[in-house]
MMTF fields as JSON, N, C-alpha, C and O atoms, coordinates in Angstrom:
{
  "mmtfVersion": "1.0.0",
  "mmtfProducer": "UNKNOWN",
  "numBonds": 323,
  "numAtoms": 324,
  "numGroups": 81,
  "numChains": 1,
  "numModels": 1,
  "chainsPerModel": [1],
  "groupsPerChain": [81],
  "chainIdList": ["A"],
  "bondAtomList": [4, 2, 8, 6, 12, 10, 16, 14, 20, 18, 24, 22, 28, 26, 32, 30, 36, 34, 40, 38, 44, 42, 48, 46, 52, 50, 56, 54, 60, 58, 64, 62, 68, 66, 72, 70, 76, 74, 80, 78, 84, 82, 88, 86, 92, 90, 96, 94, 100, 98, 104, 102, 108, 106, 112, 110, 116, 114, 120, 118, 124, 122, 128, 126, 132, 130, 136, 134, 140, 138, 144, 142, 148, 146, 152, 150, 156, 154, 160, 158, 164, 162, 168, 166, 172, 170, 176, 174, 180, 178, 184, 182, 188, 186, 192, 190, 196, 194, 200, 198, 204, 202, 208, 206, 212, 210, 216, 214, 220, 218, 224, 222, 228, 226, 232, 230, 236, 234, 240, 238, 244, 242, 248, 246, 252, 250, 256, 254, 260, 258, 264, 262, 268, 266, 272, 270, 276, 274, 280, 278, 284, 282, 288, 286, 292, 290, 296, 294, 300, 298, 304, 302, 308, 306, 312, 310, 316, 314, 320, 318],
  "bondOrderList": [1, 1, 1, 1, 1, 1, 1, 1, 1, 1, 1, 1, 1, 1, 1, 1, 1, 1, 1, 1, 1, 1, 1, 1, 1, 1, 1, 1, 1, 1, 1, 1, 1, 1, 1, 1, 1, 1, 1, 1, 1, 1, 1, 1, 1, 1, 1, 1, 1, 1, 1, 1, 1, 1, 1, 1, 1, 1, 1, 1, 1, 1, 1, 1, 1, 1, 1, 1, 1, 1, 1, 1, 1, 1, 1, 1, 1, 1, 1, 1],
  "groupList": [{"groupName": "MET", "atomNameList": ["N", "CA", "C", "O"], "elementList": ["N", "C", "C", "O"], "formalChargeList": [0, 0, 0, 0], "bondAtomList": [1, 0, 2, 1, 3, 2], "bondOrderList": [1, 1, 2], "singleLetterCode": "M", "chemCompType": "L-PEPTIDE LINKING"}, {"groupName": "LYS", "atomNameList": ["N", "CA", "C", "O"], "elementList": ["N", "C", "C", "O"], "formalChargeList": [0, 0, 0, 0], "bondAtomList": [1, 0, 2, 1, 3, 2], "bondOrderList": [1, 1, 2], "singleLetterCode": "K", "chemCompType": "L-PEPTIDE LINKING"}, {"groupName": "HIS", "atomNameList": ["N", "CA", "C", "O"], "elementList": ["N", "C", "C", "O"], "formalChargeList": [0, 0, 0, 0], "bondAtomList": [1, 0, 2, 1, 3, 2], "bondOrderList": [1, 1, 2], "singleLetterCode": "H", "chemCompType": "L-PEPTIDE LINKING"}, {"groupName": "THR", "atomNameList": ["N", "CA", "C", "O"], "elementList": ["N", "C", "C", "O"], "formalChargeList": [0, 0, 0, 0], "bondAtomList": [1, 0, 2, 1, 3, 2], "bondOrderList": [1, 1, 2], "singleLetterCode": "T", "chemCompType": "L-PEPTIDE LINKING"}, {"groupName": "LEU", "atomNameList": ["N", "CA", "C", "O"], "elementList": ["N", "C", "C", "O"], "formalChargeList": [0, 0, 0, 0], "bondAtomList": [1, 0, 2, 1, 3, 2], "bondOrderList": [1, 1, 2], "singleLetterCode": "L", "chemCompType": "L-PEPTIDE LINKING"}, {"groupName": "ALA", "atomNameList": ["N", "CA", "C", "O"], "elementList": ["N", "C", "C", "O"], "formalChargeList": [0, 0, 0, 0], "bondAtomList": [1, 0, 2, 1, 3, 2], "bondOrderList": [1, 1, 2], "singleLetterCode": "A", "chemCompType": "L-PEPTIDE LINKING"}, {"groupName": "PRO", "atomNameList": ["N", "CA", "C", "O"], "elementList": ["N", "C", "C", "O"], "formalChargeList": [0, 0, 0, 0], "bondAtomList": [1, 0, 2, 1, 3, 2], "bondOrderList": [1, 1, 2], "singleLetterCode": "P", "chemCompType": "L-PEPTIDE LINKING"}, {"groupName": "ASN", "atomNameList": ["N", "CA", "C", "O"], "elementList": ["N", "C", "C", "O"], "formalChargeList": [0, 0, 0, 0], "bondAtomList": [1, 0, 2, 1, 3, 2], "bondOrderList": [1, 1, 2], "singleLetterCode": "N", "chemCompType": "L-PEPTIDE LINKING"}, {"groupName": "TYR", "atomNameList": ["N", "CA", "C", "O"], "elementList": ["N", "C", "C", "O"], "formalChargeList": [0, 0, 0, 0], "bondAtomList": [1, 0, 2, 1, 3, 2], "bondOrderList": [1, 1, 2], "singleLetterCode": "Y", "chemCompType": "L-PEPTIDE LINKING"}, {"groupName": "GLU", "atomNameList": ["N", "CA", "C", "O"], "elementList": ["N", "C", "C", "O"], "formalChargeList": [0, 0, 0, 0], "bondAtomList": [1, 0, 2, 1, 3, 2], "bondOrderList": [1, 1, 2], "singleLetterCode": "E", "chemCompType": "L-PEPTIDE LINKING"}, {"groupName": "TRP", "atomNameList": ["N", "CA", "C", "O"], "elementList": ["N", "C", "C", "O"], "formalChargeList": [0, 0, 0, 0], "bondAtomList": [1, 0, 2, 1, 3, 2], "bondOrderList": [1, 1, 2], "singleLetterCode": "W", "chemCompType": "L-PEPTIDE LINKING"}, {"groupName": "GLY", "atomNameList": ["N", "CA", "C", "O"], "elementList": ["N", "C", "C", "O"], "formalChargeList": [0, 0, 0, 0], "bondAtomList": [1, 0, 2, 1, 3, 2], "bondOrderList": [1, 1, 2], "singleLetterCode": "G", "chemCompType": "PEPTIDE LINKING"}, {"groupName": "SER", "atomNameList": ["N", "CA", "C", "O"], "elementList": ["N", "C", "C", "O"], "formalChargeList": [0, 0, 0, 0], "bondAtomList": [1, 0, 2, 1, 3, 2], "bondOrderList": [1, 1, 2], "singleLetterCode": "S", "chemCompType": "L-PEPTIDE LINKING"}, {"groupName": "ILE", "atomNameList": ["N", "CA", "C", "O"], "elementList": ["N", "C", "C", "O"], "formalChargeList": [0, 0, 0, 0], "bondAtomList": [1, 0, 2, 1, 3, 2], "bondOrderList": [1, 1, 2], "singleLetterCode": "I", "chemCompType": "L-PEPTIDE LINKING"}, {"groupName": "ARG", "atomNameList": ["N", "CA", "C", "O"], "elementList": ["N", "C", "C", "O"], "formalChargeList": [0, 0, 0, 0], "bondAtomList": [1, 0, 2, 1, 3, 2], "bondOrderList": [1, 1, 2], "singleLetterCode": "R", "chemCompType": "L-PEPTIDE LINKING"}, {"groupName": "GLN", "atomNameList": ["N", "CA", "C", "O"], "elementList": ["N", "C", "C", "O"], "formalChargeList": [0, 0, 0, 0], "bondAtomList": [1, 0, 2, 1, 3, 2], "bondOrderList": [1, 1, 2], "singleLetterCode": "Q", "chemCompType": "L-PEPTIDE LINKING"}, {"groupName": "VAL", "atomNameList": ["N", "CA", "C", "O"], "elementList": ["N", "C", "C", "O"], "formalChargeList": [0, 0, 0, 0], "bondAtomList": [1, 0, 2, 1, 3, 2], "bondOrderList": [1, 1, 2], "singleLetterCode": "V", "chemCompType": "L-PEPTIDE LINKING"}, {"groupName": "ASP", "atomNameList": ["N", "CA", "C", "O"], "elementList": ["N", "C", "C", "O"], "formalChargeList": [0, 0, 0, 0], "bondAtomList": [1, 0, 2, 1, 3, 2], "bondOrderList": [1, 1, 2], "singleLetterCode": "D", "chemCompType": "L-PEPTIDE LINKING"}, {"groupName": "PHE", "atomNameList": ["N", "CA", "C", "O"], "elementList": ["N", "C", "C", "O"], "formalChargeList": [0, 0, 0, 0], "bondAtomList": [1, 0, 2, 1, 3, 2], "bondOrderList": [1, 1, 2], "singleLetterCode": "F", "chemCompType": "L-PEPTIDE LINKING"}, {"groupName": "CYS", "atomNameList": ["N", "CA", "C", "O"], "elementList": ["N", "C", "C", "O"], "formalChargeList": [0, 0, 0, 0], "bondAtomList": [1, 0, 2, 1, 3, 2], "bondOrderList": [1, 1, 2], "singleLetterCode": "C", "chemCompType": "L-PEPTIDE LINKING"}],
  "groupTypeList": [0, 1, 2, 3, 1, 4, 5, 6, 7, 5, 7, 8, 3, 1, 9, 10, 9, 11, 8, 0, 1, 12, 10, 1, 13, 14, 1, 3, 15, 1, 5, 1, 1, 14, 16, 5, 14, 15, 3, 6, 12, 13, 6, 12, 7, 6, 2, 6, 1, 6, 16, 13, 4, 7, 17, 18, 12, 4, 15, 9, 13, 1, 13, 5, 5, 4, 1, 2, 3, 0, 12, 4, 18, 6, 19, 18, 1, 9, 16, 1, 5],
  "groupIdList": [1, 2, 3, 4, 5, 6, 7, 8, 9, 10, 11, 12, 13, 14, 15, 16, 17, 18, 19, 20, 21, 22, 23, 24, 25, 26, 27, 28, 29, 30, 31, 32, 33, 34, 35, 36, 37, 38, 39, 40, 41, 42, 43, 44, 45, 46, 47, 48, 49, 50, 51, 52, 53, 54, 55, 56, 57, 58, 59, 60, 61, 62, 63, 64, 65, 66, 67, 68, 69, 70, 71, 72, 73, 74, 75, 76, 77, 78, 79, 80, 81],
  "secStructList": [7, 7, 6, 6, 7, 7, 7, 1, 1, 7, 7, 7, 7, 1, 7, 2, 2, 2, 2, 1, 7, 7, 4, 4, 4, 2, 2, 2, 2, 2, 2, 2, 2, 2, 2, 2, 2, 2, 1, 7, 7, 7, 7, 1, 1, 7, 7, 7, 7, 7, 1, 7, 7, 1, 7, 7, 7, 2, 2, 2, 2, 2, 2, 6, 6, 7, 7, 7, 7, 6, 6, 6, 7, 6, 6, 7, 7, 7, 7, 7, 7],
  "xCoordList": [-8.759, -8.949, -10.437, -11.285, -10.71, -12.075, -12.34, -11.532, -13.444, -13.977, -13.007, -12.554, -12.732, -11.937, -10.581, -10.034, -10.051, -8.753, -7.65, -7.764, -6.596, -5.438, -4.677, -4.675, -4.025, -3.202, -2.083, -1.482, -1.761, -0.633, 0.687, 0.704, 1.773, 3.12, 3.212, 3.69, 2.79, 2.959, 4.393, 5.073, 4.932, 6.381, 6.538, 6.311, 6.924, 7.179, 8.674, 9.458, 9.071, 10.474, 10.518, 9.521, 11.848, 12.063, 11.578, 10.952, 11.842, 11.406, 9.928, 9.574, 9.111, 7.61, 7.039, 6.009, 7.707, 7.213, 7.073, 6.164, 8.033, 8.096, 6.937, 6.569, 6.385, 5.302, 3.967, 2.996, 3.85, 2.659, 2.46, 3.42, 1.247, 1.009, 0.587, -0.446, 1.338, 1.023, 1.158, 1.476, 0.926, 1.082, 2.504, 2.738, 3.416, 4.872, 5.377, 6.304, 4.749, 5.198, 4.615, 5.01, 3.649, 2.924, 3.861, 3.73, 4.783, 5.812, 6.575, 6.766, 7.015, 7.783, 6.886, 7.316, 5.611, 4.741, 4.449, 4.377, 4.295, 4.056, 5.224, 5.009, 6.44, 7.671, 7.731, 8.051, 7.44, 7.526, 6.527, 6.886, 5.326, 4.197, 4.575, 4.289, 5.245, 5.545, 6.623, 6.553, 7.635, 8.644, 8.107, 8.538, 7.173, 6.572, 5.765, 5.743, 5.099, 4.259, 5.228, 4.863, 6.394, 7.251, 8.008, 8.35, 8.275, 9.001, 7.955, 6.96, 8.163, 7.174, 7.183, 8.236, 6.004, 5.98, 6.233, 5.833, 6.911, 7.294, 6.179, 5.886, 5.576, 4.519, 5.075, 6.197, 4.309, 4.816, 4.858, 5.688, 4.04, 4.016, 3.899, 2.809, 4.946, 4.866, 4.584, 5.185, 3.655, 3.38, 3.922, 3.732, 4.608, 5.117, 3.921, 2.974, 3.984, 2.951, 3.111, 4.231, 2.043, 2.179, 2.614, 2.328, 3.3, 3.732, 2.455, 2.301, 1.596, 0.344, -0.78, -1.061, -1.4, -2.375, -3.836, -4.489, -4.232, -5.618, -5.703, -6.035, -5.415, -5.553, -4.247, -3.188, -4.332, -3.083, -3.128, -4.216, -2.018, -1.951, -1.879, -1.613, -2.129, -2.098, -0.732, -0.604, 0.305, 1.683, 1.975, 2.652, 1.525, 1.741, 1.039, 1.521, -0.16, -0.844, -0.141, -0.116, 0.425, 1.129, 2.384, 2.738, 3.009, 4.23, 3.824, 4.531, 2.686, 2.202, 1.683, 1.353, 1.588, 1.058, -0.453, -0.78, -1.204, -2.624, -3.505, -3.32, -4.419, -5.253, -6.421, -7.06, -6.706, -7.775, -8.348, -7.794, -9.469, -10.038, -10.441, -10.819, -10.378, -10.644, -12.132, -12.438, -13.045, -14.428, -14.67, -15.547, -13.823, -13.991, -13.37, -13.855, -12.304, -11.605, -11.598, -10.575, -12.691, -12.651, -11.702, -11.381, -11.298, -10.442, -9.05, -8.335, -8.607, -7.257, -7.058, -7.959, -5.905, -5.599, -4.348, -3.499, -4.267, -3.084, -1.863, -1.891, -0.82, 0.502, 1.45, 1.776, 1.943, 2.98, 4.342, 4.65, 5.143, 6.479, 7.513, 8.683],
  "yCoordList": [54.549, 53.517, 53.474, 53.55, 53.353, 53.167, 51.704, 51.006, 51.278, 49.934, 48.815, 48.854, 47.857, 46.74, 46.679, 45.589, 47.761, 47.779, 47.377, 47.552, 46.849, 46.531, 47.7, 48.777, 47.487, 48.581, 48.859, 47.886, 50.017, 50.398, 50.273, 50.345, 50.093, 49.988, 48.933, 49.223, 47.728, 46.601, 46.359, 46.143, 46.374, 46.162, 44.802, 44.592, 43.857, 42.43, 42.364, 42.157, 42.53, 42.364, 41.202, 40.579, 40.945, 39.852, 38.555, 37.839, 38.199, 36.877, 36.65, 35.744, 37.368, 37.347, 35.97, 35.583, 35.199, 33.914, 32.952, 32.125, 33.101, 32.271, 32.546, 31.669, 33.693, 34.068, 33.752, 33.808, 33.399, 33.143, 31.597, 30.896, 31.082, 29.667, 29.537, 30.084, 28.849, 28.701, 27.285, 26.393, 27.052, 25.79, 25.288, 24.098, 26.163, 25.844, 24.861, 24.081, 24.93, 24.03, 22.678, 21.785, 22.476, 21.19, 20.07, 18.996, 20.269, 19.269, 18.833, 17.631, 19.723, 19.358, 18.62, 17.619, 19.071, 18.409, 16.946, 16.016, 16.792, 15.462, 14.459, 13.302, 14.986, 14.194, 13.861, 12.731, 14.784, 14.511, 13.525, 12.649, 13.53, 12.595, 11.222, 10.236, 11.159, 9.833, 9.145, 7.938, 9.927, 9.336, 8.976, 7.984, 9.758, 9.458, 8.109, 7.355, 7.841, 6.652, 5.442, 4.326, 5.607, 4.431, 4.059, 2.889, 4.963, 4.635, 4.081, 4.75, 2.823, 2.271, 2.943, 3.289, 3.127, 3.873, 2.846, 1.686, 3.305, 2.421, 2.6, 3.718, 1.508, 1.7, 2.304, 1.985, 3.138, 3.723, 2.684, 2.825, 1.72, 0.788, -0.663, -1.232, -1.248, -2.553, -3.641, -3.643, -4.55, -5.662, -6.934, -7.133, -7.821, -9.104, -9.992, -10.053, -10.688, -11.6, -12.919, -13.403, -13.465, -14.765, -15.925, -15.974, -16.84, -18.042, -18.907, -19.439, -19.014, -19.818, -18.791, -17.976, -18.858, -17.897, -18.236, -17.415, -19.489, -19.816, -20.913, -20.613, -22.1, -23.25, -23.847, -23.595, -24.617, -25.333, -26.699, -27.257, -27.271, -28.646, -29.584, -29.153, -30.872, -31.833, -31.974, -32.162, -31.885, -31.926, -30.763, -30.95, -29.564, -28.437, -28.538, -28.074, -29.18, -29.366, -30.437, -30.31, -31.484, -32.502, -31.867, -32.178, -31.034, -30.372, -29.529, -29.513, -28.819, -28.012, -28.778, -28.193, -30.076, -30.99, -30.576, -30.472, -30.386, -30.072, -31.305, -32.001, -31.578, -32.736, -32.367, -31.339, -33.14, -32.859, -34.207, -35.283, -34.064, -35.15, -34.761, -33.609, -35.595, -35.254, -34.833, -34.047, -35.316, -34.913, -33.454, -32.791, -32.954, -31.542, -30.604, -29.489, -31.044, -30.214, -30.876, -31.483, -30.834, -31.394, -30.747, -31.33, -29.484, -28.765, -29.271, -29.007, -30.032, -30.551, -31.677, -32.479, -31.712, -32.723, -33.483, -32.918, -34.742, -35.556, -35.069, -34.929, -34.808, -34.333, -35.422, -35.743, -36.045, -37.053, -36.442, -35.803, -36.58, -35.992, -36.861, -36.481],
  "zCoordList": [-21.19, -22.279, -22.578, -21.689, -23.832, -24.259, -24.536, -25.149, -24.088, -24.419, -23.88, -22.736, -24.744, -24.301, -24.989, -25.16, -25.366, -26.032, -25.115, -23.901, -25.641, -24.809, -24.296, -24.894, -23.181, -22.556, -23.552, -24.007, -23.916, -24.72, -23.985, -22.756, -24.675, -24.12, -23.074, -21.978, -23.331, -22.437, -22.273, -23.276, -21.084, -20.798, -20.232, -19.041, -21.059, -20.532, -20.258, -21.184, -19.045, -18.649, -17.692, -17.327, -17.287, -16.29, -16.711, -15.929, -17.958, -18.482, -18.251, -17.497, -18.817, -18.573, -18.915, -18.363, -19.843, -20.177, -18.977, -18.92, -18.001, -16.864, -15.902, -15.121, -15.945, -15.05, -15.558, -14.804, -16.879, -17.539, -17.716, -18.036, -17.513, -17.802, -19.264, -19.652, -20.058, -21.45, -21.937, -21.151, -23.2, -23.718, -23.829, -24.04, -23.693, -23.875, -22.761, -22.981, -21.598, -20.534, -20.623, -19.873, -21.549, -21.615, -21.898, -21.309, -22.758, -23.119, -21.889, -21.704, -21.052, -19.836, -18.887, -18.315, -18.677, -17.778, -18.271, -17.468, -19.539, -20.121, -19.79, -19.428, -19.939, -19.705, -18.199, -17.83, -17.386, -15.896, -15.509, -14.723, -15.938, -15.665, -16.091, -15.412, -17.263, -17.839, -16.985, -16.752, -16.515, -15.702, -14.339, -13.751, -13.819, -12.528, -12.57, -11.597, -13.75, -13.83, -14.065, -13.693, -14.639, -14.901, -13.631, -13.462, -12.768, -11.466, -10.526, -10.251, -10.005, -9.114, -7.778, -7.243, -7.241, -5.893, -4.814, -4.918, -3.769, -2.625, -1.586, -1.162, -1.194, -0.161, 1.196, 1.589, 1.867, 3.031, 4.198, 5.096, 4.196, 5.275, 4.719, 4.768, 4.214, 3.542, 4.624, 5.698, 4.294, 5.12, 4.473, 3.273, 5.251, 4.71, 4.432, 5.216, 3.285, 3.016, 3.848, 4.014, 4.343, 5.103, 4.227, 3.031, 4.848, 4.028, 3.718, 2.618, 4.69, 4.381, 4.184, 5.062, 3.024, 2.679, 3.305, 3.95, 3.04, 3.42, 4.533, 5.68, 4.189, 5.055, 5.522, 4.946, 6.542, 7.081, 6.487, 6.348, 6.13, 5.669, 6.914, 8.036, 6.647, 7.736, 8.347, 9.556, 7.516, 8.062, 8.933, 9.944, 8.638, 9.553, 10.86, 11.893, 10.799, 12.051, 12.937, 14.161, 12.302, 13.035, 13.662, 14.799, 12.958, 13.555, 14.746, 15.754, 14.657, 15.738, 16.876, 17.907, 16.753, 17.749, 18.197, 19.38, 17.256, 17.552, 17.315, 16.317, 18.172, 18.013, 17.107, 17.329, 16.139, 15.155, 14.684, 14.908, 14.035, 13.368, 11.867, 11.656, 10.921, 9.577, 9.43, 8.533, 10.259, 10.133, 10.482, 9.927, 11.469, 11.892, 10.862, 10.667, 10.204, 9.302, 7.954, 7.64, 7.047, 5.859, 4.762, 3.726, 5.113, 4.147, 4.096, 3.13, 5.154, 5.225, 4.197, 3.95, 3.63, 2.631, 3.137, 3.825, 2.784, 3.153, 2.439, 1.216, 3.124, 2.561, 2.728, 3.871, 1.688, 1.726, 1.656, 0.65, 2.599, 2.616, 2.043, 1.998]
}
């Protein structure tokens, strides 16, 4: 072969389109990615959320029978049941 000419008699058998990466598979890839985004992923190690997120209420402390004073814990609020 001289210079950069293509090889003559190129024999594309055995469904050569499947072996080549081309723009034709872009439509399929786009659809797969869209479906993957829409399905929510399940976390591998889910942790249950605690019932109490930040502070304990006064009622919860009374139930737990802990001694406290309002001056030591200003974040507590009176809960009327």
